[in-house]
C-alpha positions in Angstrom: -7.5 -6.3 2.1 -8.6 -3.0 3.7 -7.9 0.6 2.6 -11.5 1.2 1.9 -11.4 4.4 2.2 -8.3 4.7 -0.6 -9.8 2.5 -2.8 -13.3 4.8 -2.8 -10.8 7.9 -3.7 -9.3 5.7 -6.5 -12.6 4.6 -8.2 -13.4 8.2 -8.0 -10.5 9.2 -9.9 -11.3 6.9 -12.6 -14.8 7.5 -13.1 -14.1 11.2 -13.1 -11.2 10.7 -15.5 -8.8 12.4 -13.3 -6.0 9.7 -13.1 -2.9 11.3 -13.0 0.4 10.4 -15.0 2.2 9.5 -12.0 1.3 8.4 -8.6 3.0 7.5 -5.3 1.4 4.8 -3.5 3.0 5.4 0.2 2.9 2.7 3.1 4.9 1.2 5.4 6.2 -2.5 5.3 3.3 -4.6 5.0 0.5 -2.3 4.5 -0.1 -3.7 1.1 0.7 -0.6 -1.0 2.1 -3.0 -3.4 -1.0 -5.6 -4.2 -3.1 -2.0 -4.0 -1.2 -0.4 -6.8 -1.7 -3.6 -8.8 -5.2 -3.7 -8.4 -5.7 -0.4 -9.3 -3.6 -0.8 -12.6 -5.6 -3.7 -13.2 -8.9 -1.7 -12.6 -7.8 0.7 -15.2 -6.6 -1.9 -17.7 -9.8 -4.2 -17.4 -12.0 -3.5 -20.6 -15.5 -3.6 -18.7 -14.9 -2.6 -14.8 -18.2 -2.7 -12.9 -17.4 0.3 -11.0 -16.1 -1.7 -8.1 -13.7 -4.0 -9.3 -12.0 -5.5 -12.7 -14.6 -8.0 -14.3 -12.4 -10.8 -14.1 -13.8 -12.2 -17.6 -12.3 -9.8 -20.2 -9.5 -10.6 -22.7 -7.1 -8.0 -20.5 -8.3 -9.7 -16.9 -7.5 -13.0 -18.0 -3.7 -11.5 -19.1 -3.6 -10.0 -16.2 -4.4 -13.0 -14.4 -1.6 -14.6 -15.6 0.6 -12.0 -15.5 1.3 -11.6 -18.9 -0.6 -8.2 -19.9 1.8 -6.5 -22.6 0.9 -2.8 -21.1 1.5 -3.9 -17.4 5.5 -3.2 -16.6 7.4 -3.8 -13.6 10.6 -2.4 -12.1 12.4 -3.0 -8.8 15.4 -3.4 -7.0 17.6 -6.1 -8.1 21.5 -7.2 -6.9 23.6 -6.1 -9.9 26.2 -8.9 -10.9 26.7 -7.2 -14.2 27.4 -3.6 -15.6 24.1 -3.3 -17.8 22.0 -5.7 -15.4 18.0 -4.7 -15.2 14.7 -5.9 -13.6 13.7 -7.3 -17.0 16.3 -10.5 -16.3 14.6 -11.1 -12.8 10.8 -10.5 -13.9 9.6 -14.0 -13.4 11.4 -14.7 -10.1 9.6 -11.1 -9.1 6.4 -12.3 -10.2 6.9 -15.6 -8.3 7.8 -13.6 -5.0 4.9 -11.7 -5.1 2.4 -14.4 -6.4 3.7 -16.2 -3.0 3.1 -12.9 -0.7 1.9 -9.5 -2.4 3.0 -7.8 1.0 6.4 -9.0 0.7 9.7 -6.5 2.1 12.7 -5.3 0.6 14.4 -7.8 2.9 12.7 -10.9 1.9 13.0 -9.9 -1.5 16.8 -9.7 -1.1 16.9 -13.2 0.4 15.2 -14.7 -2.8 17.7 -13.0 -5.0 20.3 -14.6 -2.9 22.8 -11.6 -3.1 25.6 -12.8 -0.7 24.9 -9.9 1.5 24.9 -7.2 -0.9 22.2 -4.8 -0.7 19.9 -4.2 -3.5 19.5 -1.1 -5.8 17.5 0.1 -9.0 20.3 0.8 -10.9 21.3 3.5 -13.6 21.0 0.7 -16.5 17.5 0.4 -15.1 16.0 3.9 -16.5 17.3 3.3 -20.1 14.5 -0.2 -19.4 12.0 2.3 -18.2 12.4 4.8 -20.9 11.9 1.8 -23.7 8.8 0.2 -21.7 7.2 3.6 -21.8 7.9 4.8 -25.1 6.3 1.5 -26.8 3.0 2.0 -27.8 0.2 0.4 -26.0 -0.5 -3.1 -27.4 -4.4 -2.7 -26.4 -5.0 0.6 -27.7 -5.4 1.9 -24.1 -3.2 2.9 -20.9 0.5 1.9 -20.5 1.4 1.3 -16.7 4.7 1.0 -15.2 4.7 0.0 -11.5 8.3 1.2 -9.8 8.3 -1.2 -6.5 10.6 0.2 -3.7 11.3 3.4 -5.9 13.2 5.0 -2.9 15.7 2.3 -3.9 16.5 4.1 -7.1 20.1 5.1 -8.1 20.5 8.7 -8.2 21.4 8.8 -12.0 18.4 6.4 -12.7 16.1 8.9 -10.6 17.1 11.8 -12.8 16.4 9.8 -15.7 12.8 8.9 -14.4 12.2 12.8 -13.5 12.6 13.8 -17.0 10.0 11.1 -18.0 7.7 12.4 -15.4 8.2 16.1 -16.9 7.7 15.1 -20.3 4.9 12.0 -20.2 3.8 10.4 -23.0 0.0 10.0 -23.9 -1.9 7.2 -21.8 0.8 6.5 -19.6 1.0 6.0 -16.0 3.9 5.5 -13.5 3.0 4.3 -10.2 5.9 4.3 -7.8 5.3 2.4 -4.5 7.6 2.9 -1.3 7.6 3.0 2.3 8.9 6.8 2.9 9.8 9.9 0.8 13.1 10.5 2.6 15.0 8.9 -0.7 13.1 10.1 -3.6 14.1 13.3 -5.1 12.0 15.9 -4.0 11.2 17.3 -7.8 10.0 13.5 -8.1 7.5 13.7 -5.5 6.4 17.2 -6.3 5.4 15.3 -9.6 3.3 12.5 -8.5 -0.1 12.2 -7.0 0.6 11.0 -3.2 -1.9 8.1 -2.4 -1.1 7.6 1.6 -2.1 3.8 2.2 -1.3 3.8 6.0 -1.0 0.6 8.0 -3.7 -1.9 7.9 -6.3 -2.4 10.6 -6.4 -5.2 13.4 -9.5 -6.4 12.1 -8.2 -6.5 8.4 -5.4 -8.6 9.4 -7.5 -10.9 11.4 -9.8 -11.5 8.6 -7.0 -12.2 6.1 -5.0 -14.7 8.2 -8.5 -16.6 8.7 -9.2 -16.5 4.9 -5.8 -16.8 3.3 -4.0 -18.8 5.9 -7.2 -20.6 7.8 -5.9 -19.2 11.2 -8.1 -20.1 14.0 -9.8 -16.8 14.8 -8.5 -16.2 18.6 -4.7 -16.9 17.1 -5.6 -14.7 14.3 -6.7 -11.7 16.6 -3.6 -12.1 18.7 -1.3 -12.2 15.8 -3.0 -9.2 14.5 -2.7 -7.4 17.5 1.3 -7.8 17.5 1.7 -7.2 14.3 1.3 -3.5 14.2 -0.5 -3.1 10.9 2.2 -5.0 9.1 0.4 -7.9 7.4 3.7 -9.6 6.0 4.7 -9.6 9.8 1.6 -11.6 10.6 1.8 -14.0 7.8 5.5 -14.9 9.0 4.1 -15.4 12.6 1.3 -17.8 11.2 3.2 -19.6 8.9 6.1 -19.9 11.5 3.6 -22.2 13.6 5.0 -20.5 17.2 2.4 -18.9 19.2 3.3 -15.6 20.3 3.1 -16.6 23.9 6.0 -18.7 23.5 8.2 -15.6 22.1 7.3 -13.8 25.2 7.9 -16.8 27.8 11.4 -16.9 25.8 11.6 -12.9 26.3 10.9 -12.8 30.0 13.3 -15.3 30.6 16.2 -13.6 28.8 15.1 -10.3 29.9 15.1 -11.6 33.5 18.5 -13.3 33.3 20.1 -10.2 31.8 18.6 -8.0 34.9 19.7 -10.3 37.3 23.5 -10.5 35.2 22.7 -14.1 35.3 24.9 -15.8 32.8 24.2 -19.5 33.1 20.6 -18.8 33.0 20.9 -16.4 30.1 23.1 -19.5 28.6 20.1 -21.9 29.0 18.0 -19.3 27.2 20.0 -19.1 24.5 20.5 -22.7 24.0 16.2 -22.7 23.3 16.8 -20.0 20.9 19.4 -21.6 19.2 17.1 -24.6 18.4 15.2 -21.9 16.3 15.4 -21.7 12.5 17.3 -18.9 11.4 13.5 -17.3 10.2 12.1 -17.9 13.7 15.1 -16.5 15.4 14.5 -13.2 13.2 10.7 -13.4 14.3 11.8 -13.7 17.5 14.0 -10.5 17.8 11.3 -8.5 15.6 9.0 -9.6 18.5 11.4 -8.1 20.9 11.7 -4.9 19.3 8.3 -5.0 18.9 7.9 -5.3 22.4 10.6 -2.4 23.2 8.2 0.0 21.2 5.1 -0.8 22.5 6.8 -0.7 26.4 7.5 3.1 25.2 3.9 3.7 24.3 2.9 2.1 27.7 5.1 4.1 29.6 4.4 7.5 28.0 0.7 7.2 26.7 -0.7 4.3 28.3 -1.8 0.6 28.3 -4.5 1.1 25.5 -2.0 2.8 23.2 0.6 -0.1 23.8 -1.6 -2.7 22.2 -0.3 -5.3 24.5 -2.4 -8.4 24.5 -3.4 -9.4 28.3 -0.6 -11.8 29.0 2.1 -9.2 27.7 0.7 -6.4 29.3 1.2 -8.4 32.7 4.7 -8.7 32.1 4.7 -5.0 30.8 3.5 -3.5 33.9 6.2 -5.1 35.6 9.2 -4.7 33.3 8.6 -1.8 31.1 10.5 0.6 34.2 13.6 -1.3 33.6 13.4 -1.2 29.9 12.4 2.4 29.7 15.1 4.0 32.1 17.9 2.1 30.3 19.6 3.2 27.4 16.7 2.9 24.5 18.9 3.4 21.7 21.3 0.8 23.0 18.8 -1.5 23.6 17.3 -1.4 19.9 20.7 -1.6 18.4 21.7 -4.6 20.3 18.4 -6.2 18.9 18.6 -4.6 15.6 22.0 -5.8 15.2 21.5 -9.2 16.2 18.6 -9.3 13.4 21.1 -8.1 10.9 23.8 -10.6 11.9 21.4 -13.4 11.9 20.8 -12.6 8.1 24.6 -12.8 7.5 24.5 -16.5 9.1 26.4 -16.1 12.2 26.6 -18.7 14.7 23.5 -18.1 16.6 24.7 -19.4 19.6 27.6 -17.2 19.9 25.6 -14.0 18.7 22.6 -14.5 21.3 25.3 -14.8 23.8 27.0 -11.7 22.9 23.8 -9.9 22.8 23.2 -11.2 26.5 26.3 -9.6 27.6 25.7 -6.3 26.1 22.0 -6.1 27.5 23.6 -7.0 30.9 26.0 -4.0 30.4 23.2 -1.8 29.6 20.9 -2.7 32.4 24.2 -2.7 34.9 24.5 1.3 33.7 21.3 1.9 34.8 21.7 0.1 38.4 24.9 2.1 38.9 22.8 5.3 37.8 20.5 4.8 40.4 22.9 4.7 43.1 
């Protein structure tokens, strides 16, 4: 989906015979850098590519379609339960997760792993699995390709071993790193890769995807695409959630108004409505709130067009953005993001949102005192 300019560059790279031994597919959550990396690997492994895509008919393509190609390997974060755990033991679970949603995020993957609040990592033992995978001869006589999803989660020791592999690549071996930033990666690894900057998806690409993949009505697809900010994973969640974004806006407006007025009974009534949501919908709601905050900043400092508000949200933003912007922005964001984090930890949602309401009231009260 989308990324036509990047796809064109990748096709030319293959046709010119200039595919490097290491590439870095960089893109934010929901941008599709993982499915793009998989599609690129599949194009290389196809026996009869047509210049635009893999043929889909050859023996390699049939193996790729069934996720059984012997020369395509994956490495990804896991939640260690034993000292020598590697991603190999979780491969079928991972394939199931990306078949369900190729645009999945690390947070969603960690929930699939059911790690009891532990964070995932690409452990040191994984580096031995990587070296082993790349040292094997190609079954098909062509390329061997390793895709490392969320390479920014590499343990330092694993990263150092990977660096040695990148410095001394074996023939016809391609390593594709996929991540949403370069900040947590060793600079020496970055310097040995060809950076493929994917960027966020365009609204029209997300809208088309929602209509074709999930059969979302055109008007709803356009609204969801606009508020998803280039993140197709988030767009899918909103579409599958079944909650119209205007419902989130209505609750958000009521919640913020009660906090500005320091009206705890009114806030309690709003919290009762939020508490009826499932855990996923509560997280979606808070993600909507954080996105509204981000857009309010753009609206106040750059202008309405840059904020990408839809008409209904823009009417509220015009009146309410001054309250949000003149408040402690970092504090406001921290309240929402911490609430999102705590929902993931299965706390009592009613008590959590009541505490968040009190915290927001405190922030708004500071603004009032500062204006006196």
